[in-house]
C-alpha positions as CSV (number, residue, x, y, z in Angstrom):
1,X,-26.1,71.6,43.3
2,X,-28.9,70.3,45.4
3,X,-29.4,66.5,46.0
4,X,-32.3,64.6,47.7
5,X,-31.2,61.9,50.1
6,X,-32.6,59.2,47.7
7,X,-31.0,60.8,44.5
8,X,-29.5,58.0,42.4
9,X,-26.5,60.2,41.4
10,X,-25.7,60.9,45.0
11,X,-26.0,57.2,45.9
12,X,-23.6,56.3,43.1
13,X,-21.0,58.9,44.1
14,X,-21.2,57.8,48.0
15,X,-20.8,54.1,47.0
16,X,-17.9,54.7,44.6
17,X,-16.2,57.2,46.9
18,X,-16.3,54.9,50.0
19,X,-14.9,52.0,47.8
20,X,-12.0,54.1,46.6
21,X,-11.2,55.4,50.1
22,X,-11.1,51.7,51.3
23,X,-8.8,51.0,48.4
24,X,-6.6,53.9,49.2
25,X,-6.5,52.9,53.0
26,X,-5.4,49.2,52.0
27,X,-2.8,50.7,49.6
28,X,-1.2,53.1,52.0
29,X,-1.0,50.5,54.8
30,X,0.6,48.1,52.4
31,X,3.2,50.9,51.6
32,X,4.0,51.3,55.1
33,X,4.3,47.6,55.9
34,X,6.5,47.1,52.7
35,X,8.3,50.4,53.1
36,X,8.1,50.6,49.4
37,X,5.7,53.2,47.6
38,X,6.8,53.3,43.9
39,X,4.5,50.2,43.0
40,X,1.5,52.2,44.6
41,X,2.1,55.6,43.3
42,X,0.0,55.1,40.1
43,X,-2.8,53.4,41.9
44,X,-3.0,56.2,44.5
45,X,-2.9,58.9,41.9
46,X,-5.8,57.2,40.1
47,X,-7.9,57.0,43.1
48,X,-7.3,60.7,43.8
49,X,-8.0,61.7,40.4
50,X,-11.3,59.9,40.4
51,X,-12.4,61.2,43.9
52,X,-11.5,64.7,42.7
53,X,-13.4,64.5,39.5
54,X,-16.5,63.0,41.0
55,X,-16.6,65.4,43.9
56,X,-16.1,68.6,41.7
57,X,-18.9,67.3,39.5
58,X,-21.2,66.9,42.6
59,X,-20.2,70.3,43.9
60,X,-18.5,68.9,47.0
61,X,-15.6,71.3,46.5
62,X,-13.9,70.7,49.9
63,X,-13.5,67.1,49.2
64,X,-12.4,67.5,45.7
65,X,-9.8,70.3,46.5
66,X,-8.1,68.1,49.2
67,X,-8.1,65.3,46.6
68,X,-6.4,67.6,44.0
69,X,-3.7,68.4,46.5
70,X,-2.9,64.7,47.1
71,X,-3.1,64.2,43.3
72,X,-0.5,66.9,42.7
73,X,1.8,65.2,45.2
74,X,1.6,61.8,43.6
75,X,1.7,63.3,40.1
76,X,5.1,64.8,41.1
77,X,6.3,61.5,42.6
78,X,5.2,59.5,39.5
79,X,6.9,61.9,37.0
80,X,10.2,62.5,38.7
81,X,13.2,60.2,39.2
82,X,12.8,60.4,42.9
83,X,13.4,58.1,45.9
84,X,11.6,58.5,49.3
85,X,13.8,57.5,52.2
86,X,11.3,58.4,54.9
87,X,7.8,57.2,54.3
88,X,6.3,58.2,57.7
89,X,5.4,61.8,56.8
90,X,3.6,61.0,53.6
91,X,1.7,58.1,55.2
92,X,0.6,60.3,58.1
93,X,-0.7,62.8,55.7
94,X,-2.6,60.3,53.4
95,X,-4.3,58.6,56.6
96,X,-5.1,62.0,57.8
97,X,-6.8,62.8,54.5
98,X,-8.6,59.5,54.6
99,X,-10.1,60.1,58.0
100,X,-11.4,63.6,56.8
101,X,-12.8,61.9,53.7
102,X,-14.7,59.3,55.9
103,X,-16.2,62.1,58.1
104,X,-17.4,64.4,55.2
105,X,-18.9,61.3,53.3
106,X,-20.6,60.2,56.3
107,X,-22.1,63.7,56.7
108,X,-23.3,63.6,53.1
109,X,-24.9,60.3,53.7
110,X,-26.8,61.6,56.6
111,X,-27.9,64.7,54.8
112,X,-25.7,67.0,56.7
113,X,-24.9,70.0,54.7
114,X,-22.2,71.3,57.2
115,X,-19.2,70.1,55.4
116,X,-15.9,71.6,56.6
117,X,-12.9,72.7,54.5
118,X,-9.5,70.8,54.9
119,X,-7.3,73.9,54.8
120,X,-4.7,72.9,57.4
121,X,-4.4,69.3,55.7
122,X,-4.0,71.1,52.2
123,X,-1.4,73.4,53.6
124,X,0.6,70.4,55.1
125,X,0.5,68.5,51.9
126,X,1.6,71.6,49.9
127,X,4.5,72.3,52.3
128,X,5.6,68.6,51.9
129,X,5.4,68.7,48.1
130,X,7.4,72.0,48.1
131,X,10.1,70.3,50.3
132,X,10.4,67.4,47.8
133,X,10.7,69.8,44.9
134,X,13.5,71.4,46.7
135,X,15.7,68.4,46.7
136,X,15.0,67.3,43.1
137,X,17.1,68.3,40.2
138,X,15.4,69.1,36.9
139,X,17.7,66.9,34.7
140,X,16.1,65.2,31.6
141,X,14.9,61.8,32.3
142,X,15.9,60.6,29.0
143,X,18.4,61.6,26.4
144,X,17.5,62.5,22.8
145,X,19.0,59.3,21.7
146,X,17.0,57.1,24.1
147,X,13.9,59.2,22.9
148,X,14.6,58.4,19.2
149,X,15.0,54.7,20.0
150,X,11.7,54.9,22.0
151,X,9.8,56.3,19.0
152,X,11.0,53.4,16.7
153,X,9.3,51.1,19.3
154,X,6.3,53.1,19.4
155,X,5.5,52.9,15.7
156,X,4.9,49.1,15.9
157,X,2.4,49.3,18.7
158,X,-1.2,50.3,17.4
159,X,-4.5,49.5,19.0
160,X,-8.2,50.3,18.6
161,X,-10.2,49.9,21.8
162,X,-14.0,49.6,22.0
163,X,-15.6,49.8,25.3
164,X,-19.2,50.2,26.8
165,X,-20.2,51.1,30.2
166,X,-22.8,49.4,32.6
167,X,-26.4,50.2,32.2
168,X,-26.4,51.7,35.9
169,X,-22.9,53.4,35.5
170,X,-24.4,57.1,35.0
171,X,-21.8,59.8,34.5
172,X,-20.3,58.1,31.5
173,X,-18.6,61.3,30.3
174,X,-16.7,61.6,33.6
175,X,-15.7,57.9,33.5
176,X,-14.4,58.2,30.0
177,X,-12.4,61.2,30.9
178,X,-10.8,59.4,33.7
179,X,-9.8,56.6,31.5
180,X,-8.5,58.8,28.7
181,X,-6.7,61.1,31.1
182,X,-4.7,58.3,32.8
183,X,-3.8,56.6,29.5
184,X,-2.5,59.8,28.0
185,X,0.1,59.8,30.8
186,X,1.7,56.6,29.6
187,X,1.2,56.3,26.0
188,X,2.7,58.0,22.9
189,X,-0.4,59.2,21.3
190,X,-4.2,58.8,22.3
191,X,-7.1,59.6,20.2
192,X,-10.6,59.1,21.5
193,X,-14.2,59.6,20.4
194,X,-16.3,61.5,21.4
195,X,-13.6,64.1,21.4
196,X,-15.2,66.6,23.8
197,X,-15.9,64.5,26.8
198,X,-17.2,67.7,28.7
199,X,-20.0,68.3,26.3
200,X,-23.3,67.3,27.8
201,X,-24.2,65.4,24.7
202,X,-21.1,63.2,25.1
203,X,-22.9,60.9,27.6
204,X,-25.7,60.1,25.1
205,X,-23.0,59.4,22.2
206,X,-21.2,57.0,24.6
207,X,-24.3,55.3,25.5
208,X,-25.3,54.9,21.9
209,X,-21.8,54.0,20.3
210,X,-19.6,53.1,23.2
211,X,-16.3,54.9,24.1
212,X,-13.6,54.3,21.5
213,X,-9.9,54.9,21.6
214,X,-6.9,54.7,19.1
215,X,-3.7,54.1,21.0
216,X,-0.2,54.4,19.9
217,X,2.2,53.3,22.5
218,X,5.2,51.0,23.5
219,X,3.1,48.7,25.8
220,X,1.8,45.4,24.9
221,X,-1.9,44.5,24.5
222,X,-2.1,42.9,28.0
223,X,-1.2,46.1,29.7
224,X,-4.3,47.8,28.3
225,X,-6.4,44.8,29.1
226,X,-5.3,44.7,32.6
227,X,-5.9,48.3,33.2
228,X,-9.4,48.5,31.8
229,X,-10.3,45.3,33.7
230,X,-9.9,47.2,36.9
231,X,-12.6,49.6,36.0
232,X,-15.7,48.1,37.6
233,X,-18.1,50.6,35.5
234,X,-16.9,48.9,32.2
235,X,-19.5,46.4,31.0
236,X,-17.2,45.0,28.4
237,X,-14.1,46.1,26.2
238,X,-12.0,44.8,23.4
239,X,-8.4,45.7,22.7
240,X,-7.5,45.1,19.1
241,X,-4.1,45.3,17.7
242,X,-4.3,47.1,14.3
243,X,-2.1,48.1,11.2
244,X,-1.4,51.7,10.3
245,X,-3.9,51.3,7.3
246,X,-6.7,50.3,9.8
247,X,-5.8,52.9,12.1
248,X,-6.1,55.6,9.5
249,X,-9.3,54.2,8.2
250,X,-11.1,54.0,11.7
251,X,-10.3,57.5,12.6
252,X,-11.4,58.8,9.1
253,X,-14.8,56.8,9.3
254,X,-15.3,58.1,12.9
255,X,-14.4,61.6,12.1
256,X,-11.5,61.6,14.6
257,X,-8.9,64.1,13.9
258,X,-5.3,62.9,14.8
259,X,-3.4,65.3,17.2
260,X,0.4,65.5,17.2
261,X,0.6,62.5,14.8
262,X,4.1,61.1,14.7
263,X,5.6,59.1,11.8
264,X,5.0,55.4,12.2
265,X,6.4,52.4,10.3
266,X,3.6,50.3,8.7
267,X,3.0,47.1,10.3
268,X,2.0,44.6,7.6
269,X,1.3,41.7,9.8
270,X,-2.4,40.4,9.2
271,X,-4.6,39.7,12.0
272,X,-6.6,36.6,11.1
273,X,-8.4,36.2,14.5
274,X,-10.1,38.9,16.4
275,X,-9.3,38.8,20.1
276,X,-12.0,37.9,22.5
277,X,-14.1,40.5,24.3
278,X,-13.2,40.7,27.9
279,X,-16.3,41.1,29.8
280,X,-16.7,42.8,33.2
281,X,-17.2,40.2,35.9
282,X,-18.9,42.4,38.6
283,X,-21.7,44.8,38.8
284,X,-22.9,46.6,41.8
285,X,-26.4,46.0,43.0
286,X,-28.4,47.7,45.8
287,X,-28.7,45.4,48.9
288,X,-32.5,46.3,49.0
289,X,-32.9,44.7,45.7
290,X,-31.2,41.5,46.9
291,X,-33.4,41.5,50.0
292,X,-36.6,41.9,47.8
293,X,-35.3,39.0,45.6
294,X,-34.7,36.8,48.6
295,X,-38.1,37.6,50.0
296,X,-39.7,36.7,46.5
297,X,-37.7,33.5,46.4
298,X,-39.0,32.6,49.9
299,X,-42.4,33.1,48.8
300,X,-41.8,30.7,45.8
301,X,-40.6,28.2,48.2
302,X,-43.6,28.5,50.4
303,X,-46.0,28.5,47.4
304,X,-44.3,25.4,45.9
305,X,-44.6,23.6,49.4
306,X,-48.4,24.7,49.5
307,X,-49.1,23.3,46.1
308,X,-47.2,20.0,46.4
309,X,-48.8,19.3,49.9
310,X,-52.3,20.4,49.3
311,X,-54.8,18.6,51.4
312,X,-57.1,18.3,48.2
313,X,-54.6,16.0,46.7
314,X,-54.2,13.6,49.6
315,X,-54.9,10.0,48.7
316,X,-54.8,10.6,44.9
317,X,-52.4,8.8,42.6
318,X,-51.0,11.5,40.4
319,X,-47.7,10.2,38.9
320,X,-47.2,13.0,36.3
321,X,-48.1,15.5,38.8
322,X,-45.5,14.2,41.4
323,X,-42.8,14.1,38.6
324,X,-43.6,17.7,37.8
325,X,-43.5,18.8,41.5
326,X,-40.1,17.0,42.0
327,X,-38.6,18.8,39.0
328,X,-40.2,22.2,40.4
329,X,-38.8,21.6,43.7
330,X,-35.4,21.0,42.2
331,X,-35.5,24.2,40.3
332,X,-36.8,26.3,43.3
333,X,-33.9,24.7,45.5
334,X,-31.3,25.8,42.8
335,X,-32.9,29.3,42.5
336,X,-32.7,29.7,46.2
337,X,-29.1,28.5,46.3
338,X,-28.1,31.0,43.5
339,X,-29.8,33.9,45.3
340,X,-28.1,33.0,48.7
341,X,-24.6,33.0,46.7
342,X,-25.5,36.5,45.2
343,X,-25.8,37.8,48.9
344,X,-22.5,36.4,49.9
345,X,-19.4,38.7,50.0
346,X,-16.0,38.0,51.1
347,X,-14.6,39.2,54.5
348,X,-11.6,40.7,52.7
349,X,-12.7,44.2,52.9
350,X,-13.8,43.9,56.5
351,X,-10.4,42.3,57.4
352,X,-8.3,44.8,55.6
353,X,-9.8,47.6,57.5
354,X,-8.4,46.1,60.6
355,X,-4.9,47.0,59.3
356,X,-5.6,50.5,60.0
357,X,-6.6,49.7,63.6
358,X,-3.4,47.9,64.4
359,X,-1.2,50.5,62.7
360,X,-3.0,53.4,64.8
361,X,-3.0,51.8,68.0
362,X,0.5,50.2,67.7
363,X,1.8,53.6,66.7
364,X,0.3,55.6,69.6
365,X,1.2,52.9,72.2
366,X,4.7,52.7,70.7
367,X,4.5,48.9,70.1
368,X,5.7,46.7,67.2
369,X,2.9,44.4,66.0
370,X,3.0,42.0,63.2
371,X,-0.6,41.6,61.9
372,X,-1.6,38.5,59.9
373,X,-4.8,37.8,58.1
374,X,-6.0,34.3,57.2
375,X,-9.1,33.1,55.4
376,X,-10.0,36.6,54.4
377,X,-11.7,35.3,51.3
378,X,-14.2,33.6,53.3
379,X,-17.8,34.3,52.1
380,X,-20.4,35.7,54.4
381,X,-24.0,37.0,54.0
382,X,-24.0,40.9,53.5
383,X,-26.2,41.4,56.6
384,X,-23.6,39.5,58.7
385,X,-20.7,41.5,57.4
386,X,-22.4,44.8,58.4
387,X,-22.9,43.5,62.0
388,X,-19.4,41.9,62.6
389,X,-17.2,45.0,61.6
390,X,-17.6,46.7,65.1
391,X,-17.0,43.7,67.3
392,X,-13.8,42.8,65.3
393,X,-12.7,46.4,65.5
394,X,-12.9,46.2,69.4
395,X,-11.3,42.8,69.7
396,X,-8.3,43.9,67.4
397,X,-7.9,47.2,69.4
398,X,-7.9,45.3,72.6
399,X,-5.4,42.6,71.4
400,X,-2.8,45.5,70.5
401,X,-3.5,47.8,73.4
402,X,-4.4,45.4,76.2
403,X,-3.0,42.2,75.1
404,X,0.4,42.8,73.6
405,X,3.0,43.9,76.0
406,X,5.6,46.9,75.5
407,X,8.8,46.1,73.8
408,X,10.8,46.2,77.0
409,X,8.2,43.9,78.8
410,X,8.3,41.3,76.0
411,X,12.2,41.2,76.0
412,X,12.3,40.9,79.6
413,X,9.9,37.8,79.3
414,X,12.2,36.2,76.8
415,X,9.8,37.1,74.0
416,X,10.5,38.6,70.6
417,X,10.3,42.4,70.6
418,X,7.4,42.3,68.0
419,X,4.1,41.2,69.1
420,X,1.8,39.0,66.8
421,X,-1.9,39.4,66.2
422,X,-3.7,37.0,63.8
423,X,-7.1,37.6,62.6
424,X,-8.5,34.3,60.8
425,X,-11.7,33.0,59.4
426,X,-13.1,29.7,58.3
427,X,-16.2,27.9,57.3
428,X,-17.6,24.8,58.9
429,X,-21.0,23.6,57.9
430,X,-23.5,26.5,57.9
431,X,-21.4,28.4,60.4
432,X,-18.3,30.8,60.1
433,X,-15.6,30.8,62.7
434,X,-13.7,33.9,63.3
435,X,-10.7,34.1,65.7
436,X,-8.7,37.0,67.2
437,X,-5.3,35.5,68.5
438,X,-2.4,37.3,70.2
439,X,0.8,36.2,71.8
440,X,0.5,38.8,74.5
441,X,0.3,38.5,78.2
442,X,-3.0,36.7,78.4
443,X,-6.0,37.3,80.8
444,X,-5.2,36.9,84.4
445,X,-8.2,35.0,85.9
446,X,-7.6,35.9,89.6
447,X,-7.3,39.6,88.5
448,X,-10.6,39.4,86.8
449,X,-12.1,37.6,89.7
450,X,-11.0,40.2,92.2
451,X,-12.2,43.1,90.1
452,X,-15.7,41.2,89.6
453,X,-15.8,40.5,93.4
454,X,-15.0,44.1,94.0
455,X,-18.0,45.2,91.8
456,X,-20.4,42.6,93.3
457,X,-20.6,40.7,89.9
458,X,-19.3,37.5,91.7
459,X,-20.0,37.0,95.3
460,X,-18.9,33.2,96.0
461,X,-15.2,32.1,96.8
462,X,-12.9,31.9,93.7
463,X,-12.7,28.1,93.9
464,X,-16.6,28.0,93.3
465,X,-16.3,29.4,89.8
466,X,-15.2,27.7,86.5
467,X,-12.7,29.5,84.3
468,X,-15.3,30.3,81.7
469,X,-17.6,32.0,84.5
470,X,-14.6,34.3,85.5
471,X,-13.5,35.1,81.9
472,X,-17.2,35.8,80.8
473,X,-17.1,38.8,83.2
474,X,-15.1,40.9,80.9
475,X,-18.3,41.0,78.7
476,X,-20.1,42.8,81.5
477,X,-20.9,46.6,80.7
478,X,-18.2,48.9,82.6
479,X,-15.9,46.0,83.5
480,X,-12.2,46.7,82.8
481,X,-9.0,45.5,84.6
482,X,-6.9,48.1,82.8
483,X,-5.3,50.3,85.5
484,X,-4.9,53.4,83.4
485,X,-7.4,54.8,81.0
486,X,-6.0,55.2,77.4
487,X,-7.3,56.5,74.2
488,X,-8.3,53.0,73.1
489,X,-9.5,51.2,76.3
490,X,-9.7,51.1,80.0
491,X,-13.2,52.4,80.7
492,X,-15.0,48.9,80.2
493,X,-16.6,50.0,77.0
494,X,-16.5,47.7,74.1
495,X,-16.4,44.2,75.2
496,X,-20.1,44.3,76.3
497,X,-20.8,45.6,72.9
498,X,-19.1,42.9,71.1
499,X,-21.0,40.1,72.9
500,X,-24.4,42.0,72.3
501,X,-23.7,42.7,68.7
502,X,-22.6,39.0,68.0
503,X,-25.6,37.8,69.9
504,X,-27.8,39.8,67.6
505,X,-26.8,37.8,64.5
506,X,-27.2,34.5,66.4
507,X,-23.6,34.2,67.0
508,X,-21.5,33.4,70.2
509,X,-18.0,34.3,71.5
510,X,-15.6,32.2,73.6
511,X,-12.3,32.9,75.1
512,X,-9.0,30.9,75.6
513,X,-6.2,32.3,77.4
514,X,-3.0,31.5,79.3
515,X,-1.2,34.1,81.3
516,X,2.1,34.9,79.7
517,X,1.3,33.0,76.4
518,X,-1.7,35.1,74.8
519,X,-5.3,34.9,74.2
520,X,-7.7,33.7,71.6
521,X,-11.3,35.1,71.0
522,X,-13.4,32.7,69.0
523,X,-16.5,33.9,67.4
524,X,-19.1,31.6,65.9
525,X,-21.6,33.2,63.6
526,X,-24.2,31.8,61.1
527,X,-23.2,32.1,57.4
528,X,-26.6,33.8,56.6
529,X,-29.6,35.2,58.5
530,X,-32.1,34.8,55.6
531,X,-32.8,31.1,55.5
532,X,-32.2,28.5,58.2
533,X,-32.4,24.8,58.6
534,X,-34.9,24.1,61.3
535,X,-36.6,21.4,63.5
536,X,-40.3,21.8,63.6
537,X,-41.8,21.0,67.1
538,X,-45.4,21.2,68.3
539,X,-46.9,22.1,71.5
540,X,-50.6,21.7,71.5
541,X,-51.7,23.3,68.1
542,X,-48.7,25.7,67.9
543,X,-45.8,24.9,66.0
544,X,-42.3,26.4,66.8
545,X,-38.9,26.0,64.8
546,X,-35.6,25.4,66.5
547,X,-32.4,26.2,64.6
548,X,-30.8,22.7,63.7
549,X,-27.3,23.8,64.7
550,X,-28.4,24.6,68.1
551,X,-29.9,21.1,68.9
552,X,-27.7,18.7,70.7
553,X,-30.0,15.7,71.1
554,X,-33.8,14.8,71.6
555,X,-35.0,12.0,73.8
556,X,-38.2,10.8,75.7
557,X,-37.3,11.5,79.3
558,X,-37.8,9.1,82.1
559,X,-39.5,10.5,85.4
560,X,-36.5,9.2,87.6
561,X,-34.2,11.7,85.7
562,X,-36.5,14.7,86.4
563,X,-35.9,16.7,89.6
564,X,-36.6,20.0,91.0
565,X,-34.3,22.7,92.7
566,X,-36.9,25.1,94.2
567,X,-39.0,26.2,91.5
568,X,-36.7,25.1,88.7
569,X,-37.0,21.7,87.1
570,X,-33.8,19.9,86.1
571,X,-33.0,17.0,83.7
572,X,-30.3,14.6,84.9
573,X,-28.5,13.8,81.7
574,X,-25.5,11.5,82.0
575,X,-24.6,12.9,85.3
576,X,-25.2,16.6,84.4
577,X,-28.0,18.7,85.8
578,X,-29.6,20.7,83.0
579,X,-32.2,23.3,83.4
580,X,-35.7,22.5,81.9
581,X,-37.5,25.4,80.0
582,X,-41.2,24.8,80.1
583,X,-42.4,26.4,76.9
584,X,-46.2,25.8,77.4
585,X,-45.8,27.6,80.8
586,X,-43.6,30.5,79.2
587,X,-45.9,31.2,76.4
588,X,-49.2,30.3,78.1
589,X,-50.1,27.3,76.0
590,X,-51.8,24.1,77.5
591,X,-49.7,21.3,76.3
592,X,-51.1,17.8,75.3
593,X,-48.6,16.2,77.6
594,X,-49.6,16.8,81.3
595,X,-46.2,15.4,82.6
596,X,-42.6,15.9,81.3
597,X,-42.2,12.2,80.8
598,X,-45.2,12.0,78.4
599,X,-43.6,14.6,76.1
600,X,-40.2,15.0,74.4
601,X,-37.0,16.8,75.6
602,X,-34.8,18.8,73.2
603,X,-31.4,19.7,74.4
604,X,-30.1,22.9,72.8
605,X,-26.8,24.8,73.2
606,X,-25.6,28.3,72.7
607,X,-22.4,30.0,73.8
608,X,-21.3,26.7,75.4
609,X,-24.3,26.5,77.7
610,X,-26.9,23.9,77.6
611,X,-30.7,23.9,78.5
612,X,-33.8,21.5,77.7
613,X,-37.0,22.6,76.2
614,X,-40.1,20.6,76.6
615,X,-42.4,19.9,73.7
616,X,-45.2,17.6,72.8
617,X,-44.0,16.3,69.5
618,X,-41.1,16.7,66.9
619,X,-42.6,17.0,63.5
620,X,-39.4,17.0,61.4
621,X,-36.7,19.1,59.7
622,X,-37.6,21.9,57.3
623,X,-35.7,24.7,55.6
624,X,-37.5,28.0,56.3
625,X,-37.2,31.6,55.2
626,X,-36.9,33.8,58.3
627,X,-39.4,36.7,58.6
628,X,-38.3,39.3,61.3
629,X,-40.9,40.8,63.5
630,X,-42.0,44.4,62.4
631,X,-40.9,47.3,64.7
632,X,-44.5,47.6,66.0
633,X,-44.4,44.0,67.6
634,X,-43.0,44.0,71.1
635,X,-40.0,41.7,71.5
636,X,-41.1,38.4,73.1
637,X,-38.8,36.3,75.3
638,X,-37.1,33.5,73.3
639,X,-38.5,34.4,69.9
640,X,-36.5,35.8,67.0
641,X,-39.0,35.7,64.1
642,X,-41.6,33.8,62.1
643,X,-41.8,31.5,59.1
644,X,-44.6,30.4,56.8
645,X,-44.9,26.6,56.5
646,X,-45.9,24.8,53.5
647,X,-49.6,24.3,54.6
648,X,-50.0,27.9,55.0
649,X,-49.4,27.9,59.0
650,X,-47.2,30.5,60.8
651,X,-44.6,29.1,62.9
652,X,-42.6,31.0,65.5
653,X,-38.8,30.7,65.5
654,X,-37.2,30.1,68.8
655,X,-34.0,32.0,69.9
656,X,-31.7,29.6,71.7
657,X,-29.4,32.2,73.1
658,X,-32.5,34.3,74.4
659,X,-34.0,31.0,76.0
660,X,-30.8,30.2,77.8
661,X,-30.9,33.8,79.5
662,X,-34.5,33.1,80.7
């Protein structure tokens, strides 16, 4: 089967498989942490069955065949009265399979047809399964007496299930088959319609009439509701307890033939009230659509401002018009807030992925690490999530490999044998604060200074530098104090990427550390990049926007507080000398104010550093939609994008961090 890169079926397959792989990884890491696998067996089996079915349908046989081997393994585990004493082998096999899945899915996503078979992995899984079978006796799980008692219970539990899939679901026959197959393993009798889900016409029948099931089992109604609620491709479903008469009437009317029908006692209880329909709470939407929606809302915001502030209306007394504009502005603001909420996603999945990093590094460095997650439900813009994953991965890896000491070293220093790493997030105002904390050996300032001095990064005596100046050297490309290169660190690659990636999304990173106690890396990032609260400032006829969260204070300067150090102008503010950036000179604009004391000074801060910018006038606060520069526009120092103001003017958005590096 051949697919184009933008084929909708391929997009659905990739999205669902990546989601399932993430779920599988989180589940198997939880298994290793809790040293208990029985509660996860059914979930892992379900994930493998879905990946297998979808991959086979899409002709990705290598992926499907490996998933089939894992499915066989967990089918054995869930159907046998069997206890695992050693989890390490099965966990290593599943994690190796996950790595294989990720590589192959990445190839598919990049239109690379060179998929490789996983014969070695399949052989290892088969050998492991055979070894388990060799120690399991084939005794009957239940006696004939207990089976008879089970049938008496089954007769009283009859349900009719009606369900429909989401409009964008696709592959309804495959989805329905997955549901039916899994339920058949746990109920006494299952009848579904359409009967032949492999028939190409089954999809159209399901779209028209929905997917219906008659269930005869020992479980309560809540069991089936909980199971169906986990399927995010179901739009809605209804699990209705029914009597035997109703059971027969439904299947006769639908033309469903009962297979292996067993004698059941009639349940004469009347059901006066139909149970409420349980609706699916989540749908999957392409990020491109959300970006387009946000842009349209931005245009509405601008259009509303252009109408309400139209110069043709100046001086006119229009009470009714003003009321209408006020109501319109409120609706537009509410719409804008809703769109921003839609783009917000929790950090949960990003944080959960770090479990694997900790597990792998700790295992290969022979360290014991307790990893804790806090605030993982914190909501962040989708675009922020995509840019924060790699920096967090580097910080977590360094915390375990570079920060946490070996077990022997910790014990010698009076610490517990097990190190502690905490990844936390919290929201404050319009910013998100993420920290990576460890109780390891901390960063040695003197050691960092000597290395930086050796490389020529620092040239003055140690006493001339602040703690921050020295610690910031670890963000220099190629800088590392690790004496031995390992598979995870030691080449000076990573920390410079961390700072660069965080800076790209308007964030900053700071370090707190104490030798022998541990380190804390604190990241500050905006909650969203799409809409910002800005302060409009003017230089001559050109308007600029400064992000509100970067502004420390504004004031009219006095001449006596302005001094020069060579070519640099400095503002003396409460005994502190702060560099002044001359924006008119930087951008070749002739300002209205010939002298600094005739204009206004705005103090901005980024990454703990301050600078002053000189402007003619502060116009006021305004919420703006950020429009990034197109790729054909060359990067301009100190600018990050543009915004369209209510009067139709284009304003340039200043980048505080870039200005500080001027």
